[in-house]
A tleap script that builds the chain and sets N, CA, C and O, in Angstrom:
source leaprc.protein.ff14SB
mol = sequence {
  NMET ALA ALA GLU ARG GLU GLY GLY GLY MET
  ALA ALA ALA LEU GLN ALA ALA LYS ARG ALA
  LEU ARG GLY GLU LEU ARG GLN ARG LEU ARG
  ALA LEU GLY ALA ALA GLU LYS GLN ARG GLN
  SER ARG LEU LEU ALA ARG LYS VAL ILE ASP
  HIE PRO LYS TYR GLN GLU SER LYS ARG ILE
  ALA ILE PHE LEU SER MET PRO ASP GLU ILE
  GLN THR GLU GLU ILE ILE LYS ASP ILE PHE
  LYS GLN GLY LYS GLU CYS PHE ILE PRO ARG
  TYR LYS PRO HIE SER ASN HIE MET ASP MET
  LEU LYS LEU SER SER THR GLU ASP ILE SER
  SER LEU ALA LEU THR SER TRP ASN ILE LEU
  GLN PRO SER ASP ASP ASP THR GLU ARG GLU
  ASP ALA LEU ALA SER CGLY
}
set mol.1.N position { 161.168 139.259 60.980 }
set mol.1.CA position { 160.574 140.022 62.046 }
set mol.1.C position { 159.049 139.957 61.981 }
set mol.1.O position { 158.379 139.734 62.989 }
set mol.2.N position { 158.519 140.155 60.783 }
set mol.2.CA position { 157.068 140.103 60.621 }
set mol.2.C position { 156.549 138.705 60.911 }
set mol.2.O position { 155.475 138.541 61.489 }
set mol.3.N position { 157.324 137.687 60.504 }
set mol.3.CA position { 156.916 136.292 60.760 }
set mol.3.C position { 156.878 136.015 62.250 }
set mol.3.O position { 155.992 135.301 62.720 }
set mol.4.N position { 157.832 136.571 63.012 }
set mol.4.CA position { 157.841 136.382 64.465 }
set mol.4.C position { 156.598 137.018 65.085 }
set mol.4.O position { 155.957 136.424 65.952 }
set mol.5.N position { 156.259 138.238 64.630 }
set mol.5.CA position { 155.068 138.907 65.153 }
set mol.5.C position { 153.821 138.107 64.797 }
set mol.5.O position { 152.917 137.952 65.618 }
set mol.6.N position { 153.779 137.597 63.564 }
set mol.6.CA position { 152.627 136.816 63.138 }
set mol.6.C position { 152.513 135.546 63.973 }
set mol.6.O position { 151.415 135.174 64.388 }
set mol.7.N position { 153.649 134.872 64.224 }
set mol.7.CA position { 153.649 133.664 65.053 }
set mol.7.C position { 153.193 133.969 66.465 }
set mol.7.O position { 152.453 133.188 67.064 }
set mol.8.N position { 153.628 135.098 67.001 }
set mol.8.CA position { 153.200 135.503 68.335 }
set mol.8.C position { 151.720 135.803 68.384 }
set mol.8.O position { 151.048 135.491 69.367 }
set mol.9.N position { 151.204 136.415 67.316 }
set mol.9.CA position { 149.779 136.698 67.237 }
set mol.9.C position { 148.958 135.430 67.139 }
set mol.9.O position { 147.869 135.337 67.706 }
set mol.10.N position { 149.487 134.447 66.414 }
set mol.10.CA position { 148.788 133.166 66.291 }
set mol.10.C position { 148.752 132.451 67.633 }
set mol.10.O position { 147.741 131.852 68.000 }
set mol.11.N position { 149.856 132.518 68.358 }
set mol.11.CA position { 149.913 131.869 69.675 }
set mol.11.C position { 148.922 132.532 70.632 }
set mol.11.O position { 148.238 131.853 71.398 }
set mol.12.N position { 148.850 133.855 70.581 }
set mol.12.CA position { 147.909 134.571 71.450 }
set mol.12.C position { 146.471 134.237 71.071 }
set mol.12.O position { 145.617 134.074 71.942 }
set mol.13.N position { 146.204 134.136 69.772 }
set mol.13.CA position { 144.857 133.784 69.320 }
set mol.13.C position { 144.497 132.368 69.757 }
set mol.13.O position { 143.361 132.105 70.152 }
set mol.14.N position { 145.455 131.466 69.685 }
set mol.14.CA position { 145.227 130.083 70.118 }
set mol.14.C position { 144.930 130.037 71.617 }
set mol.14.O position { 144.009 129.343 72.048 }
set mol.15.N position { 145.701 130.767 72.403 }
set mol.15.CA position { 145.477 130.822 73.854 }
set mol.15.C position { 144.085 131.385 74.161 }
set mol.15.O position { 143.378 130.876 75.031 }
set mol.16.N position { 143.705 132.428 73.444 }
set mol.16.CA position { 142.374 133.027 73.658 }
set mol.16.C position { 141.277 132.032 73.285 }
set mol.16.O position { 140.268 131.934 73.984 }
set mol.17.N position { 141.462 131.295 72.194 }
set mol.17.CA position { 140.465 130.298 71.781 }
set mol.17.C position { 140.363 129.187 72.819 }
set mol.17.O position { 139.264 128.720 73.121 }
set mol.18.N position { 141.496 128.760 73.367 }
set mol.18.CA position { 141.489 127.726 74.412 }
set mol.18.C position { 140.750 128.215 75.652 }
set mol.18.O position { 139.951 127.482 76.235 }
set mol.19.N position { 141.019 129.460 76.052 }
set mol.19.CA position { 140.336 130.040 77.215 }
set mol.19.C position { 138.831 130.065 76.996 }
set mol.19.O position { 138.058 129.703 77.883 }
set mol.20.N position { 138.422 130.496 75.808 }
set mol.20.CA position { 136.991 130.573 75.501 }
set mol.20.C position { 136.365 129.183 75.516 }
set mol.20.O position { 135.268 129.010 76.047 }
set mol.21.N position { 137.038 128.196 74.947 }
set mol.21.CA position { 136.521 126.837 74.930 }
set mol.21.C position { 136.417 126.270 76.343 }
set mol.21.O position { 135.419 125.634 76.682 }
set mol.22.N position { 137.436 126.492 77.165 }
set mol.22.CA position { 137.381 126.027 78.554 }
set mol.22.C position { 136.217 126.671 79.300 }
set mol.22.O position { 135.521 126.004 80.065 }
set mol.23.N position { 136.007 127.967 79.078 }
set mol.23.CA position { 134.892 128.660 79.717 }
set mol.23.C position { 133.554 128.086 79.289 }
set mol.23.O position { 132.664 127.889 80.116 }
set mol.24.N position { 133.409 127.816 77.999 }
set mol.24.CA position { 132.162 127.229 77.501 }
set mol.24.C position { 131.944 125.838 78.095 }
set mol.24.O position { 130.822 125.498 78.471 }
set mol.25.N position { 133.002 125.033 78.183 }
set mol.25.CA position { 132.880 123.693 78.763 }
set mol.25.C position { 132.515 123.758 80.240 }
set mol.25.O position { 131.709 122.958 80.716 }
set mol.26.N position { 133.104 124.709 80.972 }
set mol.26.CA position { 132.750 124.879 82.390 }
set mol.26.C position { 131.268 125.203 82.537 }
set mol.26.O position { 130.595 124.663 83.415 }
set mol.27.N position { 130.759 126.083 81.678 }
set mol.27.CA position { 129.336 126.439 81.736 }
set mol.27.C position { 128.464 125.226 81.445 }
set mol.27.O position { 127.465 125.007 82.129 }
set mol.28.N position { 128.823 124.443 80.451 }
set mol.28.CA position { 128.042 123.246 80.117 }
set mol.28.C position { 128.071 122.235 81.265 }
set mol.28.O position { 127.053 121.618 81.578 }
set mol.29.N position { 129.244 122.068 81.893 }
set mol.29.CA position { 129.346 121.137 83.016 }
set mol.29.C position { 128.493 121.587 84.189 }
set mol.29.O position { 127.835 120.769 84.831 }
set mol.30.N position { 128.501 122.889 84.473 }
set mol.30.CA position { 127.676 123.407 85.569 }
set mol.30.C position { 126.196 123.166 85.306 }
set mol.30.O position { 125.426 122.951 86.242 }
set mol.31.N position { 125.793 123.202 84.038 }
set mol.31.CA position { 124.390 123.021 83.677 }
set mol.31.C position { 123.942 121.566 83.838 }
set mol.31.O position { 122.749 121.299 83.979 }
set mol.32.N position { 124.885 120.634 83.818 }
set mol.32.CA position { 124.529 119.219 83.996 }
set mol.32.C position { 124.232 118.944 85.463 }
set mol.32.O position { 124.941 119.430 86.344 }
set mol.33.N position { 123.212 118.187 85.721 }
set mol.33.CA position { 122.910 117.798 87.091 }
set mol.33.C position { 123.855 116.704 87.562 }
set mol.33.O position { 124.538 116.074 86.754 }
set mol.34.N position { 123.893 116.480 88.861 }
set mol.34.CA position { 124.774 115.465 89.448 }
set mol.34.C position { 124.457 114.075 88.906 }
set mol.34.O position { 125.365 113.290 88.632 }
set mol.35.N position { 123.170 113.770 88.751 }
set mol.35.CA position { 122.779 112.444 88.245 }
set mol.35.C position { 123.271 112.238 86.814 }
set mol.35.O position { 123.719 111.147 86.462 }
set mol.36.N position { 123.189 113.276 85.996 }
set mol.36.CA position { 123.645 113.165 84.605 }
set mol.36.C position { 125.170 113.024 84.548 }
set mol.36.O position { 125.688 112.250 83.742 }
set mol.37.N position { 125.886 113.761 85.390 }
set mol.37.CA position { 127.342 113.621 85.429 }
set mol.37.C position { 127.727 112.199 85.828 }
set mol.37.O position { 128.643 111.612 85.252 }
set mol.38.N position { 127.028 111.655 86.811 }
set mol.38.CA position { 127.299 110.292 87.265 }
set mol.38.C position { 126.993 109.282 86.159 }
set mol.38.O position { 127.754 108.339 85.942 }
set mol.39.N position { 125.875 109.485 85.462 }
set mol.39.CA position { 125.499 108.585 84.365 }
set mol.39.C position { 126.558 108.596 83.269 }
set mol.39.O position { 126.961 107.543 82.776 }
set mol.40.N position { 127.009 109.797 82.890 }
set mol.40.CA position { 128.017 109.909 81.845 }
set mol.40.C position { 129.357 109.330 82.310 }
set mol.40.O position { 130.084 108.732 81.516 }
set mol.41.N position { 129.680 109.506 83.582 }
set mol.41.CA position { 130.916 108.928 84.124 }
set mol.41.C position { 130.880 107.407 84.048 }
set mol.41.O position { 131.871 106.778 83.679 }
set mol.42.N position { 129.740 106.816 84.396 }
set mol.42.CA position { 129.599 105.352 84.325 }
set mol.42.C position { 129.726 104.853 82.887 }
set mol.42.O position { 130.380 103.842 82.629 }
set mol.43.N position { 129.095 105.570 81.949 }
set mol.43.CA position { 129.187 105.188 80.547 }
set mol.43.C position { 130.630 105.245 80.046 }
set mol.43.O position { 131.105 104.333 79.369 }
set mol.44.N position { 131.305 106.320 80.390 }
set mol.44.CA position { 132.697 106.458 79.963 }
set mol.44.C position { 133.574 105.380 80.605 }
set mol.44.O position { 134.425 104.790 79.940 }
set mol.45.N position { 133.366 105.127 81.888 }
set mol.45.CA position { 134.141 104.087 82.573 }
set mol.45.C position { 133.950 102.742 81.880 }
set mol.45.O position { 134.915 102.006 81.675 }
set mol.46.N position { 132.724 102.423 81.524 }
set mol.46.CA position { 132.434 101.151 80.840 }
set mol.46.C position { 133.174 101.070 79.514 }
set mol.46.O position { 133.751 100.036 79.177 }
set mol.47.N position { 133.152 102.191 78.749 }
set mol.47.CA position { 133.847 102.217 77.457 }
set mol.47.C position { 135.345 102.006 77.636 }
set mol.47.O position { 135.964 101.251 76.886 }
set mol.48.N position { 135.925 102.672 78.629 }
set mol.48.CA position { 137.358 102.527 78.881 }
set mol.48.C position { 137.680 101.095 79.293 }
set mol.48.O position { 138.582 100.476 78.730 }
set mol.49.N position { 136.954 100.571 80.263 }
set mol.49.CA position { 137.223 99.234 80.799 }
set mol.49.C position { 137.035 98.157 79.731 }
set mol.49.O position { 137.765 97.166 79.723 }
set mol.50.N position { 136.077 98.337 78.841 }
set mol.50.CA position { 135.818 97.352 77.787 }
set mol.50.C position { 136.758 97.485 76.592 }
set mol.50.O position { 136.789 96.601 75.736 }
set mol.51.N position { 137.516 98.561 76.519 }
set mol.51.CA position { 138.375 98.793 75.354 }
set mol.51.C position { 139.521 97.772 75.316 }
set mol.51.O position { 140.140 97.504 76.346 }
set mol.52.N position { 139.806 97.204 74.145 }
set mol.52.CA position { 140.880 96.200 74.041 }
set mol.52.C position { 142.246 96.697 74.525 }
set mol.52.O position { 142.990 95.933 75.140 }
set mol.53.N position { 142.586 97.956 74.263 }
set mol.53.CA position { 143.884 98.486 74.720 }
set mol.53.C position { 143.954 98.510 76.243 }
set mol.53.O position { 144.993 98.191 76.821 }
set mol.54.N position { 142.862 98.884 76.891 }
set mol.54.CA position { 142.811 98.856 78.353 }
set mol.54.C position { 142.954 97.415 78.832 }
set mol.54.O position { 143.725 97.137 79.750 }
set mol.55.N position { 142.216 96.505 78.215 }
set mol.55.CA position { 142.234 95.103 78.627 }
set mol.55.C position { 143.636 94.500 78.538 }
set mol.55.O position { 144.026 93.723 79.409 }
set mol.56.N position { 144.394 94.843 77.504 }
set mol.56.CA position { 145.718 94.247 77.324 }
set mol.56.C position { 146.814 94.986 78.100 }
set mol.56.O position { 147.925 94.474 78.236 }
set mol.57.N position { 146.515 96.167 78.601 }
set mol.57.CA position { 147.509 96.959 79.332 }
set mol.57.C position { 147.763 96.395 80.721 }
set mol.57.O position { 146.850 95.904 81.385 }
set mol.58.N position { 149.008 96.472 81.145 }
set mol.58.CA position { 149.399 96.055 82.488 }
set mol.58.C position { 149.597 97.263 83.405 }
set mol.58.O position { 149.487 97.152 84.626 }
set mol.59.N position { 149.891 98.419 82.798 }
set mol.59.CA position { 150.170 99.649 83.534 }
set mol.59.C position { 149.288 100.755 82.957 }
set mol.59.O position { 149.298 101.001 81.751 }
set mol.60.N position { 148.522 101.423 83.830 }
set mol.60.CA position { 147.557 102.441 83.405 }
set mol.60.C position { 147.863 103.751 84.132 }
set mol.60.O position { 148.046 103.765 85.350 }
set mol.61.N position { 147.918 104.844 83.380 }
set mol.61.CA position { 148.042 106.180 83.968 }
set mol.61.C position { 146.676 106.842 83.882 }
set mol.61.O position { 146.043 106.838 82.826 }
set mol.62.N position { 146.221 107.413 84.996 }
set mol.62.CA position { 144.887 108.013 85.076 }
set mol.62.C position { 144.922 109.164 86.076 }
set mol.62.O position { 145.756 109.185 86.980 }
set mol.63.N position { 144.018 110.113 85.909 }
set mol.63.CA position { 143.972 111.213 86.878 }
set mol.63.C position { 142.926 110.904 87.947 }
set mol.63.O position { 141.966 110.173 87.706 }
set mol.64.N position { 143.130 111.468 89.112 }
set mol.64.CA position { 142.132 111.405 90.178 }
set mol.64.C position { 141.178 112.566 89.929 }
set mol.64.O position { 141.589 113.726 89.913 }
set mol.65.N position { 139.917 112.250 89.738 }
set mol.65.CA position { 138.967 113.270 89.321 }
set mol.65.C position { 138.593 114.219 90.446 }
set mol.65.O position { 138.615 113.874 91.628 }
set mol.66.N position { 138.250 115.424 90.029 }
set mol.66.CA position { 137.696 116.429 90.924 }
set mol.66.C position { 136.183 116.390 90.752 }
set mol.66.O position { 135.699 115.801 89.786 }
set mol.67.N position { 135.423 116.997 91.655 }
set mol.67.CA position { 133.960 116.894 91.602 }
set mol.67.C position { 133.326 117.324 90.278 }
set mol.67.O position { 132.306 116.760 89.880 }
set mol.68.N position { 133.903 118.305 89.591 }
set mol.68.CA position { 133.286 118.804 88.362 }
set mol.68.C position { 133.796 118.104 87.102 }
set mol.68.O position { 133.511 118.546 85.989 }
set mol.69.N position { 134.548 117.016 87.270 }
set mol.69.CA position { 135.101 116.277 86.139 }
set mol.69.C position { 134.443 114.906 86.018 }
set mol.69.O position { 133.715 114.467 86.909 }
set mol.70.N position { 134.717 114.240 84.896 }
set mol.70.CA position { 134.325 112.844 84.752 }
set mol.70.C position { 134.936 112.093 85.929 }
set mol.70.O position { 136.121 112.255 86.221 }
set mol.71.N position { 134.141 111.280 86.600 }
set mol.71.CA position { 134.616 110.553 87.773 }
set mol.71.C position { 135.390 109.297 87.339 }
set mol.71.O position { 134.888 108.490 86.557 }
set mol.72.N position { 136.598 109.147 87.850 }
set mol.72.CA position { 137.482 108.045 87.451 }
set mol.72.C position { 137.546 106.929 88.486 }
set mol.72.O position { 138.264 105.949 88.286 }
set mol.73.N position { 136.816 107.056 89.580 }
set mol.73.CA position { 136.896 106.091 90.675 }
set mol.73.C position { 136.600 104.662 90.218 }
set mol.73.O position { 137.292 103.728 90.623 }
set mol.74.N position { 135.584 104.484 89.385 }
set mol.74.CA position { 135.229 103.142 88.916 }
set mol.74.C position { 136.365 102.523 88.100 }
set mol.74.O position { 136.630 101.326 88.217 }
set mol.75.N position { 137.028 103.321 87.284 }
set mol.75.CA position { 138.152 102.829 86.485 }
set mol.75.C position { 139.314 102.452 87.399 }
set mol.75.O position { 139.939 101.407 87.214 }
set mol.76.N position { 139.602 103.296 88.379 }
set mol.76.CA position { 140.706 103.021 89.306 }
set mol.76.C position { 140.444 101.730 90.079 }
set mol.76.O position { 141.348 100.912 90.251 }
set mol.77.N position { 139.218 101.550 90.540 }
set mol.77.CA position { 138.882 100.303 91.245 }
set mol.77.C position { 139.104 99.096 90.336 }
set mol.77.O position { 139.614 98.067 90.780 }
set mol.78.N position { 138.723 99.221 89.065 }
set mol.78.CA position { 138.902 98.115 88.129 }
set mol.78.C position { 140.375 97.841 87.855 }
set mol.78.O position { 140.771 96.687 87.694 }
set mol.79.N position { 141.186 98.886 87.800 }
set mol.79.CA position { 142.633 98.703 87.584 }
set mol.79.C position { 143.178 97.751 88.635 }
set mol.79.O position { 143.891 96.802 88.309 }
set mol.80.N position { 142.843 98.002 89.897 }
set mol.80.CA position { 143.355 97.151 90.979 }
set mol.80.C position { 142.681 95.784 90.982 }
set mol.80.O position { 143.332 94.778 91.267 }
set mol.81.N position { 141.397 95.731 90.672 }
set mol.81.CA position { 140.677 94.456 90.604 }
set mol.81.C position { 141.310 93.546 89.545 }
set mol.81.O position { 141.389 92.332 89.737 }
set mol.82.N position { 141.757 94.129 88.434 }
set mol.82.CA position { 142.363 93.371 87.343 }
set mol.82.C position { 143.848 93.066 87.590 }
set mol.82.O position { 144.477 92.369 86.793 }
set mol.83.N position { 144.414 93.590 88.697 }
set mol.83.CA position { 145.828 93.348 88.991 }
set mol.83.C position { 146.785 94.169 88.142 }
set mol.83.O position { 147.946 93.797 87.970 }
set mol.84.N position { 146.299 95.281 87.614 }
set mol.84.CA position { 147.141 96.170 86.818 }
set mol.84.C position { 147.854 97.153 87.744 }
set mol.84.O position { 147.478 97.294 88.907 }
set mol.85.N position { 148.869 97.826 87.237 }
set mol.85.CA position { 149.546 98.874 87.989 }
set mol.85.C position { 148.905 100.210 87.628 }
set mol.85.O position { 148.578 100.462 86.469 }
set mol.86.N position { 148.733 101.057 88.633 }
set mol.86.CA position { 148.050 102.341 88.475 }
set mol.86.C position { 149.022 103.483 88.765 }
set mol.86.O position { 149.714 103.482 89.783 }
set mol.87.N position { 149.063 104.449 87.861 }
set mol.87.CA position { 149.927 105.618 88.024 }
set mol.87.C position { 149.083 106.883 87.926 }
set mol.87.O position { 148.201 106.997 87.075 }
set mol.88.N position { 149.372 107.826 88.812 }
set mol.88.CA position { 148.629 109.089 88.844 }
set mol.88.C position { 149.611 110.257 88.729 }
set mol.88.O position { 150.783 110.120 89.082 }
set mol.89.N position { 149.140 111.395 88.240 }
set mol.89.CA position { 150.048 112.532 88.064 }
set mol.89.C position { 150.389 113.241 89.369 }
set mol.89.O position { 149.589 113.309 90.302 }
set mol.90.N position { 151.608 113.766 89.393 }
set mol.90.CA position { 152.026 114.727 90.418 }
set mol.90.C position { 152.586 115.918 89.651 }
set mol.90.O position { 153.592 115.817 88.949 }
set mol.91.N position { 151.901 117.050 89.805 }
set mol.91.CA position { 152.278 118.268 89.113 }
set mol.91.C position { 153.274 119.055 89.951 }
set mol.91.O position { 153.190 119.086 91.179 }
set mol.92.N position { 154.208 119.684 89.271 }
set mol.92.CA position { 155.135 120.591 89.943 }
set mol.92.C position { 154.580 122.004 89.810 }
set mol.92.O position { 154.258 122.439 88.704 }
set mol.93.N position { 154.463 122.728 90.925 }
set mol.93.CA position { 153.938 124.109 90.848 }
set mol.93.C position { 154.800 124.983 89.940 }
set mol.93.O position { 156.025 124.862 89.924 }
set mol.94.N position { 154.151 125.855 89.192 }
set mol.94.CA position { 154.814 126.825 88.313 }
set mol.94.C position { 155.739 126.131 87.309 }
set mol.94.O position { 156.827 126.628 87.015 }
set mol.95.N position { 155.308 124.996 86.791 }
set mol.95.CA position { 156.133 124.219 85.871 }
set mol.95.C position { 155.228 123.413 84.952 }
set mol.95.O position { 154.055 123.186 85.250 }
set mol.96.N position { 155.788 122.990 83.843 }
set mol.96.CA position { 155.073 122.077 82.958 }
set mol.96.C position { 155.429 120.636 83.272 }
set mol.96.O position { 154.962 119.722 82.594 }
set mol.97.N position { 156.255 120.418 84.297 }
set mol.97.CA position { 156.722 119.078 84.628 }
set mol.97.C position { 155.647 118.279 85.375 }
set mol.97.O position { 154.931 118.805 86.227 }
set mol.98.N position { 155.561 117.004 85.028 }
set mol.98.CA position { 154.630 116.115 85.701 }
set mol.98.C position { 155.296 114.753 85.856 }
set mol.98.O position { 155.925 114.251 84.924 }
set mol.99.N position { 155.154 114.159 87.037 }
set mol.99.CA position { 155.568 112.780 87.270 }
set mol.99.C position { 154.312 111.928 87.219 }
set mol.99.O position { 153.218 112.420 87.496 }
set mol.100.N position { 154.453 110.664 86.869 }
set mol.100.CA position { 153.348 109.713 86.927 }
set mol.100.C position { 153.736 108.664 87.957 }
set mol.100.O position { 154.477 107.729 87.653 }
set mol.101.N position { 153.235 108.821 89.171 }
set mol.101.CA position { 153.674 108.008 90.303 }
set mol.101.C position { 152.702 106.881 90.608 }
set mol.101.O position { 151.488 107.013 90.455 }
set mol.102.N position { 153.280 105.770 91.043 }
set mol.102.CA position { 152.502 104.555 91.278 }
set mol.102.C position { 151.631 104.694 92.520 }
set mol.102.O position { 152.063 105.169 93.570 }
set mol.103.N position { 150.399 104.264 92.355 }
set mol.103.CA position { 149.436 104.192 93.448 }
set mol.103.C position { 149.370 102.722 93.840 }
set mol.103.O position { 149.235 101.865 92.966 }
set mol.104.N position { 149.461 102.408 95.120 }
set mol.104.CA position { 149.533 101.002 95.526 }
set mol.104.C position { 148.159 100.349 95.691 }
set mol.104.O position { 148.049 99.125 95.608 }
set mol.105.N position { 147.119 101.139 95.921 }
set mol.105.CA position { 145.772 100.597 96.116 }
set mol.105.C position { 144.780 101.756 96.104 }
set mol.105.O position { 145.170 102.923 96.111 }
set mol.106.N position { 143.495 101.418 96.087 }
set mol.106.CA position { 142.493 102.489 96.184 }
set mol.106.C position { 142.565 103.162 97.547 }
set mol.106.O position { 142.293 104.357 97.669 }
set mol.107.N position { 142.932 102.396 98.575 }
set mol.107.CA position { 143.055 102.966 99.924 }
set mol.107.C position { 144.214 103.964 100.003 }
set mol.107.O position { 144.193 104.884 100.820 }
set mol.108.N position { 145.226 103.776 99.147 }
set mol.108.CA position { 146.392 104.661 99.110 }
set mol.108.C position { 145.980 106.098 98.793 }
set mol.108.O position { 146.688 107.037 99.157 }
set mol.109.N position { 144.854 106.277 98.125 }
set mol.109.CA position { 144.385 107.617 97.754 }
set mol.109.C position { 144.199 108.486 98.995 }
set mol.109.O position { 144.479 109.684 98.962 }
set mol.110.N position { 143.729 107.886 100.086 }
set mol.110.CA position { 143.481 108.669 101.305 }
set mol.110.C position { 144.769 109.182 101.950 }
set mol.110.O position { 144.711 110.066 102.804 }
set mol.111.N position { 145.926 108.651 101.562 }
set mol.111.CA position { 147.197 109.111 102.121 }
set mol.111.C position { 147.806 110.268 101.335 }
set mol.111.O position { 148.836 110.810 101.735 }
set mol.112.N position { 147.187 110.648 100.231 }
set mol.112.CA position { 147.754 111.665 99.357 }
set mol.112.C position { 147.528 113.069 99.903 }
set mol.112.O position { 146.570 113.330 100.630 }
set mol.113.N position { 148.434 113.957 99.533 }
set mol.113.CA position { 148.360 115.357 99.953 }
set mol.113.C position { 147.414 116.127 99.035 }
set mol.113.O position { 147.301 115.826 97.847 }
set mol.114.N position { 146.745 117.112 99.596 }
set mol.114.CA position { 145.860 117.983 98.834 }
set mol.114.C position { 146.631 119.240 98.459 }
set mol.114.O position { 147.169 119.924 99.331 }
set mol.115.N position { 146.689 119.550 97.160 }
set mol.115.CA position { 147.417 120.729 96.705 }
set mol.115.C position { 146.578 121.986 96.880 }
set mol.115.O position { 145.410 121.918 97.262 }
set mol.116.N position { 147.179 123.122 96.599 }
set mol.116.CA position { 146.446 124.392 96.677 }
set mol.116.C position { 145.338 124.459 95.625 }
set mol.116.O position { 144.435 125.288 95.730 }
set mol.117.N position { 145.402 123.591 94.614 }
set mol.117.CA position { 144.350 123.526 93.596 }
set mol.117.C position { 143.304 122.482 93.958 }
set mol.117.O position { 142.446 122.159 93.137 }
set mol.118.N position { 143.363 121.944 95.189 }
set mol.118.CA position { 142.451 120.892 95.664 }
set mol.118.C position { 142.557 119.605 94.852 }
set mol.118.O position { 141.564 118.922 94.603 }
set mol.119.N position { 143.784 119.293 94.446 }
set mol.119.CA position { 144.065 118.059 93.717 }
set mol.119.C position { 144.822 117.126 94.655 }
set mol.119.O position { 145.811 117.525 95.270 }
set mol.120.N position { 144.357 115.890 94.762 }
set mol.120.CA position { 145.085 114.894 95.545 }
set mol.120.C position { 146.244 114.367 94.717 }
set mol.120.O position { 146.064 113.967 93.567 }
set mol.121.N position { 147.432 114.366 95.305 }
set mol.121.CA position { 148.603 113.832 94.628 }
set mol.121.C position { 149.673 113.523 95.667 }
set mol.121.O position { 149.641 114.060 96.774 }
set mol.122.N position { 150.631 112.650 95.307 }
set mol.122.CA position { 151.724 112.380 96.239 }
set mol.122.C position { 152.480 113.671 96.548 }
set mol.122.O position { 152.675 114.517 95.675 }
set mol.123.N position { 152.897 113.805 97.791 }
set mol.123.CA position { 153.617 115.022 98.199 }
set mol.123.C position { 154.994 115.072 97.544 }
set mol.123.O position { 155.506 114.058 97.068 }
set mol.124.N position { 155.580 116.254 97.528 }
set mol.124.CA position { 156.896 116.436 96.909 }
set mol.124.C position { 157.978 115.612 97.595 }
set mol.124.O position { 158.950 115.210 96.956 }
set mol.125.N position { 157.816 115.357 98.903 }
set mol.125.CA position { 158.844 114.578 99.609 }
set mol.125.C position { 158.581 113.072 99.544 }
set mol.125.O position { 159.297 112.295 100.175 }
set mol.126.N position { 157.571 112.657 98.796 }
set mol.126.CA position { 157.276 111.239 98.606 }
set mol.126.C position { 158.179 110.724 97.488 }
set mol.126.O position { 157.866 110.869 96.307 }
set mol.127.N position { 159.293 110.125 97.873 }
set mol.127.CA position { 160.289 109.663 96.898 }
set mol.127.C position { 160.308 108.150 96.737 }
set mol.127.O position { 161.125 107.618 95.986 }
set mol.128.N position { 159.427 107.463 97.424 }
set mol.128.CA position { 159.416 105.997 97.385 }
set mol.128.C position { 158.618 105.425 96.220 }
set mol.128.O position { 158.807 104.265 95.856 }
set mol.129.N position { 157.747 106.207 95.642 }
set mol.129.CA position { 156.873 105.693 94.585 }
set mol.129.C position { 157.615 105.578 93.252 }
set mol.129.O position { 158.454 106.413 92.913 }
set mol.130.N position { 157.288 104.539 92.519 }
set mol.130.CA position { 157.834 104.367 91.178 }
set mol.130.C position { 157.246 105.438 90.263 }
set mol.130.O position { 156.054 105.738 90.325 }
set mol.131.N position { 158.096 106.006 89.417 }
set mol.131.CA position { 157.676 106.991 88.424 }
set mol.131.C position { 157.648 106.286 87.077 }
set mol.131.O position { 158.690 105.883 86.560 }
set mol.132.N position { 156.461 106.137 86.512 }
set mol.132.CA position { 156.307 105.421 85.238 }
set mol.132.C position { 157.090 106.105 84.112 }
set mol.132.O position { 157.566 105.433 83.197 }
set mol.133.N position { 157.224 107.423 84.172 }
set mol.133.CA position { 157.930 108.134 83.109 }
set mol.133.C position { 159.432 107.927 83.207 }
set mol.133.O position { 160.143 108.090 82.215 }
set mol.134.N position { 159.929 107.568 84.392 }
set mol.134.CA position { 161.355 107.314 84.571 }
set mol.134.C position { 161.687 105.837 84.393 }
set mol.134.O position { 162.807 105.485 84.023 }
set mol.135.N position { 160.704 104.975 84.658 }
set mol.135.CA position { 160.984 103.533 84.642 }
set mol.135.C position { 160.464 102.839 83.387 }
set mol.135.O position { 160.687 101.642 83.209 }
set mol.136.N position { 159.785 103.561 82.531 }
set mol.136.CA position { 159.261 102.949 81.317 }
set mol.136.C position { 157.939 102.341 81.568 }
set mol.136.O position { 157.337 101.774 80.656 }
savepdb mol mol.pdb
quit
């Protein structure tokens, strides 16, 4: 019984630490100017694109960035330029479930639905896309 309470307390402490860390990161991101965010995004994109694992991969899973995140557009463009397959997440509301669905091109991004969290992703009724987690 005491071990269960202790485990629950540890989980709550971990959640609180995660919340605090996320809050601190949000503050740091807000303090960065747009030019600095763009510079860091380009640097990160270069590191990813130049990485041997990326180079040898045929199928890449990546998120579509939001304005306050590292921008992934350059990486996504390179995925298609290199002839690789690109998969993006589709989150299920009120769930931990996520699909990784195939994106057919950079232009395909404009056909995606905007969620209540302002995230672009394939709609729930989009059943034609390959799911990388189901197909290997």
